[in-house]
A tleap script that builds the chain and sets N, CA, C and O, in Angstrom:
source leaprc.protein.ff14SB
mol = sequence {
  NMET SER VAL ALA THR VAL ALA ILE PRO ASP
  ALA LEU TYR GLU ARG LEU LYS GLN VAL SER
  GLU GLU GLN HIE VAL SER VAL ASP GLN PHE
  VAL ALA SER ALA VAL ALA GLU LYS MET ALA
  VAL VAL GLU LYS GLU GLY TYR ILE ALA LEU
  ARG ALA ASN ARG ALA ASP GLU ARG LYS PHE
  ARG GLU ALA LEU ALA ALA ILE PRO GLU THR
  ALA PRO ALA GLU HIE ASP LYS CLEU
}
set mol.1.N position { 65.509 -0.867 -45.959 }
set mol.1.CA position { 65.982 -0.543 -44.627 }
set mol.1.C position { 64.785 -0.156 -43.780 }
set mol.1.O position { 63.842 0.466 -44.270 }
set mol.2.N position { 64.823 -0.517 -42.531 }
set mol.2.CA position { 63.738 -0.211 -41.597 }
set mol.2.C position { 64.125 0.953 -40.699 }
set mol.2.O position { 65.302 1.268 -40.523 }
set mol.3.N position { 63.113 1.574 -40.145 }
set mol.3.CA position { 63.317 2.679 -39.212 }
set mol.3.C position { 62.762 2.248 -37.868 }
set mol.3.O position { 61.652 1.721 -37.788 }
set mol.4.N position { 63.537 2.472 -36.808 }
set mol.4.CA position { 63.089 2.138 -35.453 }
set mol.4.C position { 63.214 3.375 -34.583 }
set mol.4.O position { 64.220 4.083 -34.638 }
set mol.5.N position { 62.208 3.630 -33.794 }
set mol.5.CA position { 62.245 4.731 -32.844 }
set mol.5.C position { 62.564 4.151 -31.482 }
set mol.5.O position { 61.877 3.250 -30.999 }
set mol.6.N position { 63.609 4.674 -30.869 }
set mol.6.CA position { 64.060 4.159 -29.579 }
set mol.6.C position { 64.152 5.315 -28.597 }
set mol.6.O position { 64.736 6.353 -28.908 }
set mol.7.N position { 63.583 5.141 -27.425 }
set mol.7.CA position { 63.669 6.159 -26.382 }
set mol.7.C position { 64.873 5.851 -25.493 }
set mol.7.O position { 64.971 4.770 -24.913 }
set mol.8.N position { 65.781 6.812 -25.397 }
set mol.8.CA position { 66.935 6.662 -24.507 }
set mol.8.C position { 67.085 7.939 -23.690 }
set mol.8.O position { 66.649 9.006 -24.123 }
set mol.9.N position { 67.687 7.843 -22.533 }
set mol.9.CA position { 67.865 9.032 -21.697 }
set mol.9.C position { 68.657 10.122 -22.427 }
set mol.9.O position { 69.544 9.831 -23.230 }
set mol.10.N position { 68.322 11.363 -22.135 }
set mol.10.CA position { 68.968 12.502 -22.792 }
set mol.10.C position { 70.489 12.474 -22.652 }
set mol.10.O position { 71.208 12.738 -23.616 }
set mol.11.N position { 70.975 12.155 -21.461 }
set mol.11.CA position { 72.423 12.147 -21.237 }
set mol.11.C position { 73.096 11.098 -22.118 }
set mol.11.O position { 74.175 11.340 -22.659 }
set mol.12.N position { 72.465 9.942 -22.260 }
set mol.12.CA position { 73.025 8.899 -23.104 }
set mol.12.C position { 73.017 9.323 -24.567 }
set mol.12.O position { 73.965 9.051 -25.304 }
set mol.13.N position { 71.948 9.987 -24.982 }
set mol.13.CA position { 71.864 10.455 -26.368 }
set mol.13.C position { 72.935 11.505 -26.655 }
set mol.13.O position { 73.544 11.498 -27.724 }
set mol.14.N position { 73.157 12.387 -25.721 }
set mol.14.CA position { 74.193 13.419 -25.915 }
set mol.14.C position { 75.563 12.767 -26.044 }
set mol.14.O position { 76.371 13.171 -26.881 }
set mol.15.N position { 75.823 11.764 -25.221 }
set mol.15.CA position { 77.106 11.042 -25.311 }
set mol.15.C position { 77.197 10.276 -26.626 }
set mol.15.O position { 78.263 10.207 -27.236 }
set mol.16.N position { 76.075 9.701 -27.061 }
set mol.16.CA position { 76.019 8.991 -28.333 }
set mol.16.C position { 76.374 9.927 -29.486 }
set mol.16.O position { 77.145 9.558 -30.371 }
set mol.17.N position { 75.824 11.115 -29.479 }
set mol.17.CA position { 76.151 12.084 -30.539 }
set mol.17.C position { 77.627 12.437 -30.510 }
set mol.17.O position { 78.270 12.541 -31.555 }
set mol.18.N position { 78.158 12.619 -29.317 }
set mol.18.CA position { 79.563 12.991 -29.164 }
set mol.18.C position { 80.480 11.874 -29.673 }
set mol.18.O position { 81.418 12.138 -30.425 }
set mol.19.N position { 80.214 10.639 -29.270 }
set mol.19.CA position { 81.058 9.518 -29.675 }
set mol.19.C position { 80.933 9.271 -31.179 }
set mol.19.O position { 81.930 8.989 -31.845 }
set mol.20.N position { 79.725 9.374 -31.713 }
set mol.20.CA position { 79.527 9.206 -33.156 }
set mol.20.C position { 80.361 10.218 -33.930 }
set mol.20.O position { 80.998 9.884 -34.929 }
set mol.21.N position { 80.346 11.438 -33.462 }
set mol.21.CA position { 81.122 12.495 -34.113 }
set mol.21.C position { 82.621 12.186 -34.034 }
set mol.21.O position { 83.345 12.358 -35.014 }
set mol.22.N position { 83.075 11.734 -32.878 }
set mol.22.CA position { 84.487 11.379 -32.707 }
set mol.22.C position { 84.883 10.230 -33.635 }
set mol.22.O position { 86.023 10.167 -34.096 }
set mol.23.N position { 83.950 9.330 -33.906 }
set mol.23.CA position { 84.209 8.181 -34.776 }
set mol.23.C position { 83.963 8.503 -36.256 }
set mol.23.O position { 84.164 7.656 -37.126 }
set mol.24.N position { 83.532 9.722 -36.522 }
set mol.24.CA position { 83.267 10.176 -37.892 }
set mol.24.C position { 82.202 9.340 -38.588 }
set mol.24.O position { 82.318 9.017 -39.770 }
set mol.25.N position { 81.158 8.993 -37.829 }
set mol.25.CA position { 80.011 8.284 -38.391 }
set mol.25.C position { 78.736 8.964 -37.891 }
set mol.25.O position { 78.750 9.708 -36.911 }
set mol.26.N position { 77.642 8.688 -38.589 }
set mol.26.CA position { 76.367 9.242 -38.140 }
set mol.26.C position { 75.879 8.482 -36.909 }
set mol.26.O position { 76.338 7.374 -36.632 }
set mol.27.N position { 74.953 9.080 -36.182 }
set mol.27.CA position { 74.347 8.413 -35.037 }
set mol.27.C position { 73.689 7.117 -35.514 }
set mol.27.O position { 73.807 6.085 -34.852 }
set mol.28.N position { 73.002 7.160 -36.649 }
set mol.28.CA position { 72.358 5.962 -37.186 }
set mol.28.C position { 73.374 4.853 -37.450 }
set mol.28.O position { 73.142 3.697 -37.097 }
set mol.29.N position { 74.488 5.204 -38.064 }
set mol.29.CA position { 75.522 4.206 -38.353 }
set mol.29.C position { 76.092 3.621 -37.064 }
set mol.29.O position { 76.307 2.414 -36.956 }
set mol.30.N position { 76.329 4.490 -36.096 }
set mol.30.CA position { 76.894 4.040 -34.835 }
set mol.30.C position { 75.947 3.084 -34.121 }
set mol.30.O position { 76.366 2.039 -33.624 }
set mol.31.N position { 74.666 3.449 -34.071 }
set mol.31.CA position { 73.677 2.602 -33.403 }
set mol.31.C position { 73.526 1.272 -34.138 }
set mol.31.O position { 73.471 0.223 -33.496 }
set mol.32.N position { 73.458 1.293 -35.470 }
set mol.32.CA position { 73.329 0.052 -36.239 }
set mol.32.C position { 74.524 -0.855 -35.980 }
set mol.32.O position { 74.362 -2.067 -35.837 }
set mol.33.N position { 75.715 -0.282 -35.917 }
set mol.33.CA position { 76.920 -1.068 -35.647 }
set mol.33.C position { 76.885 -1.641 -34.228 }
set mol.33.O position { 77.253 -2.796 -34.016 }
set mol.34.N position { 76.451 -0.849 -33.276 }
set mol.34.CA position { 76.369 -1.308 -31.886 }
set mol.34.C position { 75.361 -2.445 -31.754 }
set mol.34.O position { 75.611 -3.414 -31.037 }
set mol.35.N position { 74.232 -2.334 -32.436 }
set mol.35.CA position { 73.222 -3.393 -32.394 }
set mol.35.C position { 73.783 -4.662 -33.031 }
set mol.35.O position { 73.589 -5.756 -32.501 }
set mol.36.N position { 74.472 -4.529 -34.157 }
set mol.36.CA position { 75.061 -5.689 -34.826 }
set mol.36.C position { 76.089 -6.376 -33.926 }
set mol.36.O position { 76.125 -7.604 -33.855 }
set mol.37.N position { 76.914 -5.603 -33.246 }
set mol.37.CA position { 77.905 -6.181 -32.332 }
set mol.37.C position { 77.228 -6.929 -31.196 }
set mol.37.O position { 77.646 -8.034 -30.848 }
set mol.38.N position { 76.193 -6.347 -30.614 }
set mol.38.CA position { 75.480 -6.993 -29.505 }
set mol.38.C position { 74.824 -8.278 -29.980 }
set mol.38.O position { 74.873 -9.292 -29.284 }
set mol.39.N position { 74.213 -8.250 -31.156 }
set mol.39.CA position { 73.570 -9.449 -31.688 }
set mol.39.C position { 74.589 -10.554 -31.932 }
set mol.39.O position { 74.302 -11.726 -31.687 }
set mol.40.N position { 75.764 -10.195 -32.409 }
set mol.40.CA position { 76.816 -11.187 -32.640 }
set mol.40.C position { 77.211 -11.867 -31.336 }
set mol.40.O position { 77.425 -13.079 -31.305 }
set mol.41.N position { 77.306 -11.099 -30.271 }
set mol.41.CA position { 77.660 -11.655 -28.962 }
set mol.41.C position { 76.562 -12.595 -28.471 }
set mol.41.O position { 76.845 -13.683 -27.970 }
set mol.42.N position { 75.319 -12.172 -28.617 }
set mol.42.CA position { 74.197 -12.982 -28.147 }
set mol.42.C position { 74.061 -14.262 -28.972 }
set mol.42.O position { 73.797 -15.330 -28.420 }
set mol.43.N position { 74.239 -14.157 -30.283 }
set mol.43.CA position { 74.029 -15.295 -31.166 }
set mol.43.C position { 75.197 -16.287 -31.183 }
set mol.43.O position { 75.020 -17.438 -31.581 }
set mol.44.N position { 76.369 -15.857 -30.762 }
set mol.44.CA position { 77.531 -16.750 -30.824 }
set mol.44.C position { 77.352 -17.984 -29.960 }
set mol.44.O position { 77.837 -19.060 -30.311 }
set mol.45.N position { 76.668 -17.849 -28.843 }
set mol.45.CA position { 76.467 -18.988 -27.953 }
set mol.45.C position { 75.693 -20.094 -28.664 }
set mol.45.O position { 76.052 -21.267 -28.558 }
set mol.46.N position { 74.651 -19.737 -29.377 }
set mol.46.CA position { 73.885 -20.718 -30.132 }
set mol.46.C position { 74.703 -21.335 -31.248 }
set mol.46.O position { 74.593 -22.530 -31.523 }
set mol.47.N position { 75.532 -20.509 -31.897 }
set mol.47.CA position { 76.381 -21.003 -32.981 }
set mol.47.C position { 77.400 -22.009 -32.457 }
set mol.47.O position { 77.625 -23.057 -33.061 }
set mol.48.N position { 78.008 -21.675 -31.331 }
set mol.48.CA position { 79.013 -22.577 -30.744 }
set mol.48.C position { 78.349 -23.887 -30.320 }
set mol.48.O position { 78.918 -24.961 -30.517 }
set mol.49.N position { 77.153 -23.808 -29.741 }
set mol.49.CA position { 76.443 -25.024 -29.339 }
set mol.49.C position { 76.107 -25.874 -30.558 }
set mol.49.O position { 76.234 -27.098 -30.514 }
set mol.50.N position { 75.684 -25.242 -31.634 }
set mol.50.CA position { 75.371 -25.961 -32.866 }
set mol.50.C position { 76.606 -26.689 -33.390 }
set mol.50.O position { 76.534 -27.863 -33.752 }
set mol.51.N position { 77.732 -25.991 -33.428 }
set mol.51.CA position { 78.979 -26.607 -33.900 }
set mol.51.C position { 79.420 -27.735 -32.960 }
set mol.51.O position { 79.896 -28.772 -33.422 }
set mol.52.N position { 79.268 -27.542 -31.662 }
set mol.52.CA position { 79.665 -28.567 -30.697 }
set mol.52.C position { 78.831 -29.830 -30.891 }
set mol.52.O position { 79.347 -30.941 -30.762 }
set mol.53.N position { 77.565 -29.669 -31.195 }
set mol.53.CA position { 76.693 -30.829 -31.405 }
set mol.53.C position { 77.079 -31.610 -32.655 }
set mol.53.O position { 76.771 -32.797 -32.761 }
set mol.54.N position { 77.743 -30.963 -33.591 }
set mol.54.CA position { 78.178 -31.635 -34.816 }
set mol.54.C position { 79.552 -32.292 -34.658 }
set mol.54.O position { 80.029 -32.972 -35.567 }
set mol.55.N position { 80.180 -32.086 -33.509 }
set mol.55.CA position { 81.545 -32.589 -33.302 }
set mol.55.C position { 81.582 -34.110 -33.342 }
set mol.55.O position { 80.630 -34.789 -32.955 }
set mol.56.N position { 82.700 -34.617 -33.816 }
set mol.56.CA position { 82.907 -36.062 -33.904 }
set mol.56.C position { 84.269 -36.368 -33.279 }
set mol.56.O position { 85.307 -36.060 -33.865 }
set mol.57.N position { 84.264 -36.967 -32.104 }
set mol.57.CA position { 85.517 -37.210 -31.385 }
set mol.57.C position { 86.465 -38.098 -32.189 }
set mol.57.O position { 87.677 -37.884 -32.175 }
set mol.58.N position { 85.920 -39.085 -32.884 }
set mol.58.CA position { 86.766 -39.985 -33.683 }
set mol.58.C position { 87.520 -39.190 -34.753 }
set mol.58.O position { 88.722 -39.384 -34.936 }
set mol.59.N position { 86.828 -38.308 -35.449 }
set mol.59.CA position { 87.478 -37.505 -36.489 }
set mol.59.C position { 88.519 -36.566 -35.880 }
set mol.59.O position { 89.583 -36.340 -36.456 }
set mol.60.N position { 88.194 -36.026 -34.706 }
set mol.60.CA position { 89.132 -35.147 -34.015 }
set mol.60.C position { 90.419 -35.889 -33.675 }
set mol.60.O position { 91.517 -35.385 -33.908 }
set mol.61.N position { 90.275 -37.087 -33.125 }
set mol.61.CA position { 91.451 -37.881 -32.753 }
set mol.61.C position { 92.244 -38.299 -33.995 }
set mol.61.O position { 93.473 -38.352 -33.946 }
set mol.62.N position { 91.569 -38.592 -35.094 }
set mol.62.CA position { 92.258 -38.920 -36.346 }
set mol.62.C position { 93.075 -37.721 -36.834 }
set mol.62.O position { 94.208 -37.868 -37.293 }
set mol.63.N position { 92.479 -36.543 -36.726 }
set mol.63.CA position { 93.192 -35.334 -37.153 }
set mol.63.C position { 94.418 -35.105 -36.270 }
set mol.63.O position { 95.485 -34.761 -36.779 }
set mol.64.N position { 94.283 -35.289 -34.963 }
set mol.64.CA position { 95.422 -35.130 -34.059 }
set mol.64.C position { 96.511 -36.150 -34.371 }
set mol.64.O position { 97.699 -35.830 -34.326 }
set mol.65.N position { 96.107 -37.370 -34.685 }
set mol.65.CA position { 97.072 -38.427 -34.978 }
set mol.65.C position { 97.856 -38.134 -36.249 }
set mol.65.O position { 98.969 -38.634 -36.415 }
set mol.66.N position { 97.300 -37.342 -37.137 }
set mol.66.CA position { 97.962 -37.020 -38.404 }
set mol.66.C position { 99.046 -35.954 -38.244 }
set mol.66.O position { 99.812 -35.705 -39.176 }
set mol.67.N position { 99.116 -35.328 -37.076 }
set mol.67.CA position { 100.121 -34.287 -36.838 }
set mol.67.C position { 101.445 -34.963 -36.525 }
set mol.67.O position { 101.515 -35.809 -35.633 }
set mol.68.N position { 102.490 -34.600 -37.247 }
set mol.68.CA position { 103.787 -35.244 -37.005 }
set mol.68.C position { 104.331 -34.931 -35.607 }
set mol.68.O position { 104.103 -33.846 -35.072 }
set mol.69.N position { 105.033 -35.866 -35.042 }
set mol.69.CA position { 105.667 -35.696 -33.733 }
set mol.69.C position { 106.978 -34.945 -33.930 }
set mol.69.O position { 108.002 -35.554 -34.241 }
set mol.70.N position { 106.954 -33.663 -33.754 }
set mol.70.CA position { 108.165 -32.853 -33.868 }
set mol.70.C position { 108.245 -31.914 -32.673 }
set mol.70.O position { 107.231 -31.570 -32.066 }
set mol.71.N position { 109.436 -31.516 -32.352 }
set mol.71.CA position { 109.634 -30.572 -31.259 }
set mol.71.C position { 109.092 -29.200 -31.686 }
set mol.71.O position { 109.156 -28.844 -32.863 }
set mol.72.N position { 108.565 -28.442 -30.736 }
set mol.72.CA position { 108.079 -27.103 -31.093 }
set mol.72.C position { 109.232 -26.176 -31.468 }
set mol.72.O position { 110.370 -26.363 -31.036 }
set mol.73.N position { 108.911 -25.186 -32.273 }
set mol.73.CA position { 109.913 -24.167 -32.602 }
set mol.73.C position { 110.328 -23.455 -31.325 }
set mol.73.O position { 109.562 -23.405 -30.363 }
set mol.74.N position { 111.516 -22.914 -31.310 }
set mol.74.CA position { 112.054 -22.272 -30.108 }
set mol.74.C position { 111.095 -21.218 -29.551 }
set mol.74.O position { 110.904 -21.135 -28.338 }
set mol.75.N position { 110.492 -20.413 -30.433 }
set mol.75.CA position { 109.617 -19.333 -29.966 }
set mol.75.C position { 108.271 -19.850 -29.453 }
set mol.75.O position { 107.517 -19.089 -28.847 }
set mol.76.N position { 107.952 -21.142 -29.686 }
set mol.76.CA position { 106.704 -21.727 -29.197 }
set mol.76.C position { 106.875 -22.480 -27.883 }
set mol.76.O position { 105.890 -22.949 -27.312 }
set mol.77.N position { 108.086 -22.601 -27.403 }
set mol.77.CA position { 108.312 -23.328 -26.143 }
set mol.77.C position { 107.906 -22.462 -24.961 }
set mol.77.O position { 108.015 -21.237 -24.995 }
set mol.78.N position { 107.435 -23.134 -23.913 }
set mol.78.CA position { 107.060 -22.405 -22.697 }
set mol.78.C position { 108.275 -22.072 -21.881 }
set mol.78.O position { 108.158 -21.459 -20.821 }
savepdb mol mol.pdb
quit
């Protein structure tokens, strides 16, 4: 595990301690979780682009064609 020193405003740090306590986690755990969440948001765009580049319209249309033509269930109707 690595250690990082981060400078944040005092008011933000006080709120961070308060919220961490309310969540029953340490400040370190809370910050690590927050960083992981932010990274997931930032990285998802690249992941979606990667998956989109692998898309195959022919295979997609074949998959759609394999779905039987049936009426939707009552709870699925608009």
